[in-house]
C-alpha positions in Angstrom: 35.3 13.8 17.5 32.8 12.5 20.0 31.9 15.9 21.3 31.2 17.0 17.7 28.9 14.1 17.2 27.1 14.8 20.4 26.6 18.5 19.4 25.4 17.4 16.0 22.9 15.1 17.6 21.5 17.9 19.6 21.2 20.3 16.7 20.1 17.8 14.0 18.9 14.7 15.8 18.7 11.5 13.8 16.7 8.6 15.0 14.7 5.7 13.6 11.0 6.2 14.2 11.1 3.3 16.7 13.5 5.5 18.8 16.9 4.1 18.1 19.4 7.0 17.9 22.0 7.9 15.2 20.4 6.0 12.4 17.5 7.1 10.1 16.1 3.6 10.4 17.4 0.6 12.3 18.1 -2.9 11.2 15.2 -4.3 13.1 12.6 -2.0 11.4 14.2 -2.7 8.0 14.0 -6.4 8.6 10.2 -6.1 9.2 9.8 -4.7 5.7 12.1 -7.2 4.0 9.2 -9.3 2.7 8.1 -11.6 1.3 4.6 -10.5 0.4 1.6 -12.1 2.2 -2.1 -12.2 1.3 -4.2 -10.1 3.7 -7.6 -9.4 2.1 -9.3 -11.9 4.4 -8.7 -9.5 7.3 -10.5 -6.6 5.5 -14.3 -6.9 5.9 -15.2 -4.0 3.6 -13.5 -5.7 0.6 -16.3 -8.2 0.5 -18.4 -7.2 -2.6 -21.4 -9.3 -1.6 -22.1 -10.1 -5.3 -20.4 -13.5 -5.6 -17.1 -12.1 -6.8 -14.2 -12.8 -4.5 -12.5 -9.8 -2.8 -9.7 -8.3 -4.7 -6.4 -10.0 -3.7 -4.2 -7.7 -1.5 -0.6 -8.3 -0.8 1.3 -6.7 2.1 4.9 -6.6 3.3 4.1 -6.7 7.0 1.4 -6.1 9.6 0.6 -2.5 10.6 1.8 -3.0 14.1 4.6 -2.0 16.5 7.6 -0.4 14.9 6.1 -0.6 11.4 3.2 1.6 12.5 5.8 4.2 13.8 7.7 4.1 10.5 4.6 4.7 8.4 3.2 7.5 10.6 6.6 9.3 10.6 6.8 8.8 6.8 3.3 10.0 6.0 2.6 12.7 8.6 5.8 13.8 10.3 7.9 14.9 7.4 10.2 11.9 7.2 10.6 11.9 3.5 14.0 10.3 3.9 12.1 7.1 4.7 11.2 6.9 1.0 14.7 5.3 0.7 13.6 2.5 3.1 10.0 1.9 2.0 10.2 2.2 -1.8 13.1 -0.2 -2.4 11.5 -2.8 0.0 8.3 -2.7 -2.0 10.1 -2.8 -5.3 12.0 -5.9 -4.4 8.9 -7.7 -3.2 6.9 -6.8 -6.3 9.8 -8.0 -8.5 9.4 -11.4 -6.9 5.7 -11.5 -7.7 6.0 -10.2 -11.3 6.8 -13.6 -13.0 3.3 -14.9 -11.8 1.6 -12.3 -14.0 0.5 -13.0 -17.6 3.6 -12.6 -19.8 3.9 -9.5 -22.0 0.6 -8.1 -20.7 1.1 -4.4 -19.7 -0.1 -3.5 -16.3 -1.2 0.0 -15.2 -0.3 0.8 -11.6 -3.0 3.0 -10.0 -2.2 4.8 -6.7 -5.1 5.2 -4.3 -5.9 8.9 -4.2 -5.6 11.0 -1.0 -8.0 13.8 -0.1 -7.0 17.2 -1.2 -6.8 18.2 2.5 -4.3 15.4 3.2 -2.2 16.4 0.2 -2.0 20.0 1.4 -1.1 19.0 4.9 1.6 16.7 3.8 2.9 18.7 0.9 2.9 15.7 -1.3 1.2 12.4 -2.1 3.3 9.6 -0.4 1.4 6.8 -2.1 2.8 8.1 -5.4 6.3 7.1 -4.2 5.0 3.6 -3.6 3.3 3.4 -7.0 6.5 4.2 -8.7 8.2 1.5 -6.7 5.6 -1.0 -7.7 5.9 -0.2 -11.4 9.6 -0.5 -11.1 9.4 -3.9 -9.5 7.0 -5.1 -12.2 9.5 -4.0 -14.9 12.3 -5.6 -13.0 10.4 -8.8 -13.2 9.7 -8.5 -16.9 6.2 -7.1 -16.8 5.6 -3.8 -18.8 4.2 -1.4 -16.3 3.7 2.3 -15.8 2.0 4.6 -13.2 -1.3 6.4 -14.0 -2.7 8.6 -11.2 -6.1 7.9 -12.7 -8.3 8.7 -9.8 -9.3 11.6 -7.5 -11.2 11.9 -4.3 -14.2 14.2 -4.5 -15.2 16.7 -1.8 -17.8 14.4 -0.3 -15.4 12.2 1.6 -13.0 13.2 4.4 -9.7 11.6 5.5 -10.2 8.0 6.8 -8.0 8.3 9.8 -10.0 7.6 13.0 -13.1 6.2 11.3 -14.5 2.8 12.0 -15.3 0.1 9.4 -18.9 1.2 8.6 -18.0 4.9 8.8 -15.2 4.3 6.3 -17.6 2.7 3.9 -20.2 5.4 4.1 -17.5 8.1 3.9 -16.2 6.7 0.6 -19.5 6.0 -1.2 -19.3 7.7 -4.5 -16.3 9.7 -3.5 -13.7 8.3 -5.9 -13.9 9.0 -9.6 -11.6 8.9 -12.6 -9.9 12.0 -13.9 -10.0 13.0 -17.5 -6.3 12.2 -17.8 -7.0 8.8 -16.3 -9.8 8.1 -18.8 -7.5 8.9 -21.7 -4.5 7.1 -20.3 -6.3 3.8 -19.5 -8.2 3.7 -22.7 -11.1 1.2 -23.1 -9.9 -1.6 -20.9 -6.7 -2.0 -18.8 -5.3 -4.5 -16.4 -4.7 -2.5 -13.1 -2.9 -3.1 -9.9 -3.8 -0.8 -7.0 -1.3 0.7 -4.5 -1.9 2.1 -1.1 0.1 2.5 2.1 -2.0 0.6 4.7 -4.9 -1.8 4.4 -7.4 -1.3 7.3 -11.0 -2.2 6.6 -10.7 -2.3 2.8 -13.2 0.4 2.2 -10.8 2.6 0.3 -9.6 -0.2 -2.0 -13.2 -1.2 -2.6 -14.2 2.3 -3.7 -11.2 2.5 -6.0 -12.0 -0.9 -7.5 -15.6 0.2 -8.2 -14.5 3.4 -9.9 -12.2 1.5 -12.2 -14.6 -1.3 -13.0 -17.4 1.2 -13.7 -15.2 2.3 -16.6 -14.6 -1.2 -17.8 -11.1 -1.8 -16.4 -9.9 -5.1 -14.7 -8.4 -4.9 -11.2 -6.0 -7.8 -10.8 -5.0 -7.1 -7.2 -3.5 -4.5 -4.8 -0.2 -4.0 -3.0 0.2 -2.2 0.3 3.1 -1.7 2.7 1.2 -3.0 5.7 -2.1 -4.4 6.8 -3.9 -3.9 10.1 -3.9 -7.3 11.8 -7.1 -9.2 11.7 -9.2 -9.4 14.9 -7.8 -12.0 17.2 -4.2 -11.3 16.2 -3.8 -7.7 17.5 -2.4 -8.9 20.8 0.7 -9.6 18.8 1.5 -5.9 18.6 4.6 -6.4 20.7 8.3 -7.1 20.0 8.5 -9.7 17.3 4.7 -9.6 17.0 4.7 -8.7 13.4 6.4 -11.9 12.6 3.7 -13.9 14.5 0.9 -12.1 12.7 2.6 -12.5 9.4 2.6 -16.3 9.9 -1.2 -16.2 9.8 -1.3 -14.9 6.2 -0.8 -16.8 3.0 2.7 -16.8 1.4 3.8 -15.8 -2.0 1.9 -17.2 -5.0 2.9 -20.0 -7.4 0.8 -18.8 -10.3 -1.3 -15.9 -11.6 -4.4 -17.6 -10.3 -3.1 -17.3 -6.8 -1.8 -13.8 -7.3 -4.7 -12.1 -8.9 -8.4 -12.2 -9.5 -9.0 -14.1 -12.7 -10.2 -11.9 -15.6 -13.2 -13.5 -17.4 -14.8 -10.6 -19.2 
């Protein structure tokens, strides 16, 4: 049987994005995504609204470093749709643990951060939609009514954010996110929203999405992401076990809705 397996490996190689052979993902990479959630918005300078309102709370499973970065890149841009089965359940489990901190019986709308049309064409799908469904499922698992509404779209003025610095990301996204007609109808007059994205870098994308929703009168409670770029001063931890060291610098899971989400006063 061994020669058969070796031949199969040559014809249809299977490997974790970190390089371990014969498994679609290895135990070490899976462990990095096992949670719990950590608060990461303090490492995203473009989330600061500069109007006295605190930045939207953002929860991440792990730092965007080392093997995690390889997993996300393969999942988004190298056709590894099989990694849905690793990432979506991990996010769903973490969200289910947070759900009891939300207001009881208040429905939540899960809003995926939109990709550019060019990115969707290149990838053949919208990977963040997979994460949004997982977040909604986790909320329901935790007793919170939730559903996904792809309420937003990127206009032609912005381009993909990959490779842009913090200020360039902010300029690129100014006025480039708007609600769709379907989103306007589905969200109604005022909804409680949780945003979903894959990676938090500077926060420019989440800030643009938050502005688009608030402009229409909706409340953004918080955001969830798979991973967050380590804050300056911790990026040297991008080595084996580094994700665990960076994770220790973030805040742990919440005890109440006040810790979980931005309070709604309007």
